[in-house]
Structure formats: structure tokens, C-alpha cells
C-alpha angles and dihedrals in degrees: 000000000000118000132228106339098342115147120218115210121185140161120187104195102066101263097278118154138165113276091251098046139065121278119251088250090055090051092051093046094049093046095047092046092052093048094047090048091057093049093048092046092056099044136039113232089250090059094052115085090177142338135180133193117193120183129181129178114190128163091347094308118122119206120186124184119183124185121187127183113184106136097171097048127100096228115087109251096214093049092049091049090050092047090049092052091049091049089052092052092047092050090053091048087056090056091061 
């Protein structure tokens, strides 16, 4: 499991993509970057005890899991995690 703020990026189908579309690796990188960007825009590093962004893209299916642990922060952890996952999905939609 990743530690304090580490982002896990994975793609399980070898990175193949149609010639006119993004590679699976591109999809995973864009999604994880967007999700991490939301988390880091809502919290200072001192407020974050831990966060994790896990993205998989397999057979055209994107899965984004965001965990945020910032008990002393004002922003709601669950809402930030949900917003981060939605941002990841939106960023991938923009790729296609």
C-alpha cells in the first residue's frame, strides 16, 4: 500500500490503445494526476496525514479509488475523495 501521499498508477492490459486514442498508461497518468491535484488543492501538506490515489484502466473501464485522511482539516475527507475521483473521470473523458 502506498505511504503518505504516494500515488499508485496501474494498468492491467499492457498499455495498448487504438492508434487514434490515448494509451492506457496515458489514461492512468491523467486520471491520477487530476485526482491528486484536487486533493492537494484542498489541503495543505501539513493537514494531510495520508492520502492515496489508485487508478486502473482495464478493457476500457476506468476505476478510481481515492482515500484521504486529514482529521484536523476543515474540508470533508469523503467529499474531497469523491471530488477527486470525479475530476479523474472528467480528465479521462477529455482525452477521448
